[in-house]
GUKOL-440475 format. One record per residue: z, y, x negated of N, C-alpha, C in turn; residue in three letters. Coordinates in steps of 0.001 Angstrom, whole numbers. Each point is the difference from the previous one (the first is absolute). Layout:
N
@n.w Z	n.v Y	n.u X	ca.w Z	ca.v Y	ca.u X	c.w Z	c.v Y	c.u X	code Ala;
...
! end
This chain:
92
@n.w -72	n.v -1041	n.u -836	ca.w 129	ca.v 896	ca.u 855	c.w -31	c.v 1257	c.u -711	code Unk;
@n.w -781	n.v 985	n.u 167	ca.w -37	ca.v 1277	ca.u -477	c.w 65	c.v 1157	c.u 699	code Unk;
@n.w 1379	n.v 373	n.u 51	ca.w 528	ca.v 1009	ca.u 1008	c.w 469	c.v 1193	c.u -976	code Unk;
@n.w -531	n.v 1198	n.u 425	ca.w 356	ca.v 1416	ca.u -650	c.w 660	c.v 803	c.u 1390	code Unk;
@n.w 1397	n.v -69	n.u -88	ca.w 519	ca.v 1275	ca.u 1149	c.w -430	c.v 1157	c.u 51	code Unk;
@n.w -476	n.v 813	n.u 1130	ca.w -678	ca.v 1088	ca.u 117	c.w 879	c.v 883	c.u 969	code Unk;
@n.w 1110	n.v 234	n.u 148	ca.w 805	ca.v 822	ca.u 813	c.w -220	c.v 1286	c.u 300	code Unk;
@n.w -13	n.v 828	n.u 902	ca.w -355	ca.v 891	ca.u 315	c.w 642	c.v 1397	c.u -650	code Unk;
@n.w -601	n.v 748	n.u -852	ca.w 540	ca.v 956	ca.u -1058	c.w 686	c.v 928	c.u 854	code Unk;
@n.w 1118	n.v 55	n.u -347	ca.w 1139	ca.v 899	ca.u 824	c.w 858	c.v 949	c.u -1094	code Unk;
@n.w -629	n.v 91	n.u -1003	ca.w 491	ca.v 804	ca.u -1087	c.w 111	c.v 1489	c.u 400	code Unk;
@n.w -930	n.v 387	n.u 796	ca.w 55	ca.v 1432	ca.u 400	c.w 842	c.v 389	c.u 1203	code Unk;
@n.w 683	n.v -1056	n.u 523	ca.w 898	ca.v 185	ca.u 1022	c.w 1818	c.v 367	c.u -654	code Unk;
@n.w 418	n.v 925	n.u 388	ca.w 1428	ca.v 315	ca.u -291	c.w 674	c.v -346	c.u 1488	code Unk;
@n.w 1250	n.v -548	n.u -28	ca.w 865	ca.v -321	ca.u 1205	c.w 1077	c.v 1031	c.u -167	code Unk;
@n.w 303	n.v 749	n.u 1206	ca.w 842	ca.v 907	ca.u 350	c.w 1502	c.v -614	c.u -222	code Unk;
@n.w 1027	n.v 951	n.u -238	ca.w 1231	ca.v -796	ca.u 21	c.w 539	c.v -739	c.u 1418	code Unk;
@n.w -610	n.v 597	n.u 1010	ca.w 453	ca.v -670	ca.u 1341	c.w -469	c.v -1429	c.u -158	code Unk;
@n.w -1456	n.v -92	n.u -505	ca.w -635	ca.v -1154	ca.u -140	c.w 323	c.v -1022	c.u -907	code Unk;
@n.w 755	n.v 555	n.u -1070	ca.w 426	ca.v -812	ca.u -1175	c.w 1331	c.v -651	c.u 905	code Unk;
@n.w 842	n.v 621	n.u 672	ca.w 1124	ca.v -650	ca.u 1037	c.w -641	c.v -1327	c.u 635	code Unk;
@n.w -1196	n.v 356	n.u 804	ca.w -492	ca.v -1184	ca.u 653	c.w -148	c.v -979	c.u -682	code Unk;
@n.w -909	n.v 525	n.u -1267	ca.w -156	ca.v -1115	ca.u -1175	c.w 1009	c.v -1019	c.u 15	code Unk;
@n.w 1302	n.v 407	n.u -553	ca.w 1050	ca.v -670	ca.u 87	c.w 223	c.v -914	c.u 1030	code Unk;
@n.w 281	n.v 568	n.u 1122	ca.w 228	ca.v -800	ca.u 1186	c.w -923	c.v -1264	c.u 16	code Unk;
@n.w -1295	n.v 443	n.u -246	ca.w -1184	ca.v -1102	ca.u -22	c.w 361	c.v -1149	c.u -961	code Unk;
@n.w 280	n.v 674	n.u -1108	ca.w 195	ca.v -1232	ca.u -958	c.w 1146	c.v -888	c.u 96	code Unk;
@n.w 1146	n.v 594	n.u 938	ca.w 1094	ca.v -786	ca.u 368	c.w -535	c.v -1110	c.u 832	code Unk;
@n.w -742	n.v 640	n.u 943	ca.w -457	ca.v -831	ca.u 1116	c.w -830	c.v -1262	c.u -559	code Unk;
@n.w -947	n.v 344	n.u -836	ca.w -994	ca.v -1007	ca.u -977	c.w 975	c.v -961	c.u -394	code Unk;
@n.w 1066	n.v 174	n.u -377	ca.w 1002	ca.v -857	ca.u -767	c.w 503	c.v -573	c.u 1017	code Unk;
@n.w 619	n.v 164	n.u 1216	ca.w 415	ca.v -641	ca.u 910	c.w -1119	c.v -688	c.u 881	code Unk;
@n.w -1147	n.v 167	n.u 264	ca.w -1158	ca.v -763	ca.u 168	c.w -280	c.v -1173	c.u -817	code Unk;
@n.w -116	n.v 231	n.u -1237	ca.w -120	ca.v -1120	ca.u -873	c.w 1212	c.v -714	c.u -176	code Unk;
@n.w 1367	n.v 395	n.u 163	ca.w 1004	ca.v -1064	ca.u -173	c.w 186	c.v -718	c.u 1313	code Unk;
@n.w -379	n.v 406	n.u 1084	ca.w -274	ca.v -553	ca.u 1502	c.w -736	c.v -1078	c.u -172	code Unk;
@n.w -1223	n.v 118	n.u -453	ca.w -944	ca.v -1039	ca.u -198	c.w 271	c.v -1049	c.u -801	code Unk;
@n.w 732	n.v 634	n.u -1340	ca.w 430	ca.v -1456	ca.u -948	c.w 873	c.v -880	c.u 289	code Unk;
@n.w 1126	n.v 686	n.u 1099	ca.w 1290	ca.v -982	ca.u 534	c.w -929	c.v -650	c.u 1183	code Unk;
@n.w -644	n.v 402	n.u 645	ca.w -1079	ca.v -736	ca.u 1003	c.w -478	c.v -1364	c.u -792	code Unk;
@n.w -715	n.v 335	n.u -966	ca.w -610	ca.v -1140	ca.u -926	c.w 987	c.v -753	c.u -750	code Unk;
@n.w 1222	n.v 119	n.u 162	ca.w 939	ca.v -802	ca.u -655	c.w 751	c.v 398	c.u -1489	code Unk;
@n.w -349	n.v 1123	n.u -216	ca.w 537	ca.v 886	ca.u -1327	c.w 1320	c.v -11	c.u 185	code Unk;
@n.w 752	n.v -173	n.u -1230	ca.w 1463	ca.v 672	ca.u 324	c.w 266	c.v 546	c.u -1610	code Unk;
@n.w 1057	n.v 827	n.u 233	ca.w 352	ca.v 918	ca.u -1509	c.w 380	c.v -1031	c.u -732	code Unk;
@n.w -488	n.v 214	n.u -1436	ca.w 385	ca.v -614	ca.u -1206	c.w 114	c.v 1028	c.u -1166	code Unk;
@n.w 678	n.v -436	n.u -1190	ca.w -13	ca.v 952	ca.u -1124	c.w -1312	c.v 425	c.u -544	code Unk;
@n.w -924	n.v -860	n.u 4	ca.w -1380	ca.v -123	ca.u -763	c.w -972	c.v -533	c.u 1266	code Unk;
@n.w -1028	n.v 331	n.u -124	ca.w -1262	ca.v -219	ca.u 785	c.w -290	c.v -1459	c.u -466	code Unk;
@n.w 7	n.v -824	n.u 939	ca.w -326	ca.v -1612	ca.u -145	c.w -805	c.v -306	c.u 1272	code Unk;
@n.w -1292	n.v 74	n.u -96	ca.w -939	ca.v -319	ca.u 837	c.w 368	c.v -1421	c.u 653	code Unk;
@n.w 246	n.v -853	n.u -786	ca.w 81	ca.v -1353	ca.u 335	c.w 1158	c.v -208	c.u 1114	code Unk;
@n.w 1136	n.v 622	n.u -250	ca.w 1165	ca.v -70	ca.u 703	c.w -69	c.v 948	c.u 1340	code Unk;
@n.w -941	n.v 1073	n.u -271	ca.w -533	ca.v 1098	ca.u 982	c.w 1445	c.v 1020	c.u -207	code Unk;
@n.w 348	n.v 171	n.u -1231	ca.w 1214	ca.v 1113	ca.u -369	c.w -637	c.v 1496	c.u -394	code Unk;
@n.w 675	n.v 775	n.u 352	ca.w -481	ca.v 1392	ca.u -569	c.w 1247	c.v 972	c.u -163	code Unk;
@n.w 81	n.v 761	n.u -1033	ca.w 1273	ca.v 933	ca.u -194	c.w -151	c.v 1364	c.u 744	code Unk;
@n.w -1316	n.v -120	n.u 768	ca.w -326	ca.v 1263	ca.u 844	c.w 552	c.v -150	c.u 1478	code Unk;
@n.w 494	n.v -1105	n.u 500	ca.w 498	ca.v -56	ca.u 1186	c.w 1200	c.v 466	c.u 174	code Unk;
@n.w -41	n.v 1535	n.u -345	ca.w 1307	ca.v 635	ca.u 379	c.w -202	c.v 1560	c.u 818	code Unk;
@n.w 743	n.v 589	n.u 288	ca.w -427	ca.v 1348	ca.u 490	c.w -629	c.v 1067	c.u -1025	code Unk;
@n.w -776	n.v 721	n.u 996	ca.w -799	ca.v 874	ca.u -1082	c.w 519	c.v 837	c.u -1030	code Unk;
@n.w 1437	n.v 480	n.u 671	ca.w 759	ca.v 609	ca.u -1051	c.w 479	c.v -688	c.u -1262	code Unk;
@n.w -127	n.v -1136	n.u 40	ca.w 595	ca.v -977	ca.u -956	c.w -1160	c.v -190	c.u -1130	code Unk;
@n.w -1244	n.v 77	n.u 496	ca.w -1262	ca.v -450	ca.u -872	c.w 320	c.v 863	c.u -1427	code Unk;
@n.w -841	n.v -715	n.u -881	ca.w 164	ca.v 852	ca.u -1319	c.w -1120	c.v 901	c.u 145	code Unk;
@n.w 67	n.v 1360	n.u -901	ca.w -993	ca.v 953	ca.u 723	c.w -1557	c.v -410	c.u -281	code Unk;
@n.w -224	n.v -827	n.u -920	ca.w -1294	ca.v -431	ca.u -203	c.w -545	c.v -802	c.u 1302	code Unk;
@n.w 959	n.v -628	n.u 838	ca.w -574	ca.v -552	ca.u 1096	c.w -78	c.v 835	c.u 932	code Unk;
@n.w 715	n.v 1210	n.u 285	ca.w 301	ca.v 887	ca.u 725	c.w -1682	c.v 1097	c.u -262	code Unk;
@n.w -132	n.v -181	n.u -1250	ca.w -1374	ca.v 947	ca.u -288	c.w -1206	c.v -780	c.u 385	code Unk;
@n.w 121	n.v -1130	n.u 228	ca.w -1112	ca.v -1019	ca.u 432	c.w -218	c.v 577	c.u 1302	code Unk;
@n.w 787	n.v -155	n.u 914	ca.w 44	ca.v 239	ca.u 1267	c.w -320	c.v 1640	c.u 112	code Unk;
@n.w 606	n.v 700	n.u -817	ca.w -205	ca.v 1433	ca.u 126	c.w -1575	c.v 276	c.u 77	code Unk;
@n.w -613	n.v -435	n.u -1013	ca.w -1320	ca.v 215	ca.u -632	c.w -861	c.v -660	c.u 1259	code Unk;
@n.w 218	n.v -895	n.u 696	ca.w -800	ca.v -728	ca.u 911	c.w 241	c.v 1176	c.u 1287	code Unk;
@n.w 937	n.v 216	n.u 409	ca.w 264	ca.v 1116	ca.u 1082	c.w -587	c.v 1462	c.u -90	code Unk;
@n.w -112	n.v 715	n.u -1407	ca.w -373	ca.v 979	ca.u -545	c.w -1486	c.v -37	c.u 68	code Unk;
@n.w -395	n.v -1087	n.u -537	ca.w -1758	ca.v -127	ca.u 227	c.w -481	c.v -219	c.u 1419	code Unk;
@n.w 725	n.v -621	n.u 686	ca.w -412	ca.v -63	ca.u 1456	c.w -65	c.v 1129	c.u 529	code Unk;
@n.w 1037	n.v 1109	n.u -27	ca.w -5	ca.v 1182	ca.u 472	c.w -1147	c.v 811	c.u -604	code Unk;
@n.w 3	n.v 56	n.u -1299	ca.w -1368	ca.v 646	ca.u -504	c.w -1298	c.v -160	c.u 454	code Unk;
@n.w -257	n.v -1541	n.u 191	ca.w -1312	ca.v -150	ca.u 937	c.w -61	c.v 318	c.u 1273	code Unk;
@n.w 1081	n.v 83	n.u 497	ca.w 50	ca.v 169	ca.u 1409	c.w -612	c.v 1607	c.u 193	code Unk;
@n.w 742	n.v 862	n.u -1118	ca.w -462	ca.v 1319	ca.u 24	c.w -1389	c.v 215	c.u -710	code Unk;
@n.w -314	n.v -562	n.u -752	ca.w -1266	ca.v -75	ca.u -664	c.w -1059	c.v -69	c.u 1015	code Unk;
@n.w 151	n.v -1097	n.u 887	ca.w -1003	ca.v -410	ca.u 967	c.w -50	c.v 856	c.u 1297	code Unk;
@n.w 820	n.v 1417	n.u -106	ca.w -136	ca.v 959	ca.u 880	c.w 1113	c.v 29	c.u 1079	code Unk;
@n.w 1032	n.v -798	n.u 117	ca.w 890	ca.v -158	ca.u 797	c.w 1278	c.v 916	c.u -526	code Unk;
@n.w 885	n.v 600	n.u 1173	ca.w 966	ca.v 716	ca.u -343	c.w 1272	c.v -800	c.u 614	code Unk;
@n.w 1011	n.v 262	n.u -1052	ca.w 1117	ca.v -646	ca.u 289	c.w 1090	c.v 1296	c.u 596	code Unk;
@n.w 285	n.v -168	n.u 1108	ca.w 953	ca.v 1187	ca.u 607	c.w 1350	c.v -603	c.u 319	code Unk;
! end
């Protein structure tokens, strides 16, 4: 397979402080949706990720995640918001 990702360029979009607050709420919700899905699939908390045992250290409340994991969710939320704006939609 020869796949080259080509996301919409959002480098020209700046988010207001109010939208950045929304971004954090969306990041937290992204984690909650992910965690709910993992639990439904039989995953549980474990000190290290173990795919065979379906254990992950990320099955914790958002506030307890390491910043690196929060940043992953924040980036997903931020890029989603930027694409919405780039495509001409208003967030009010």
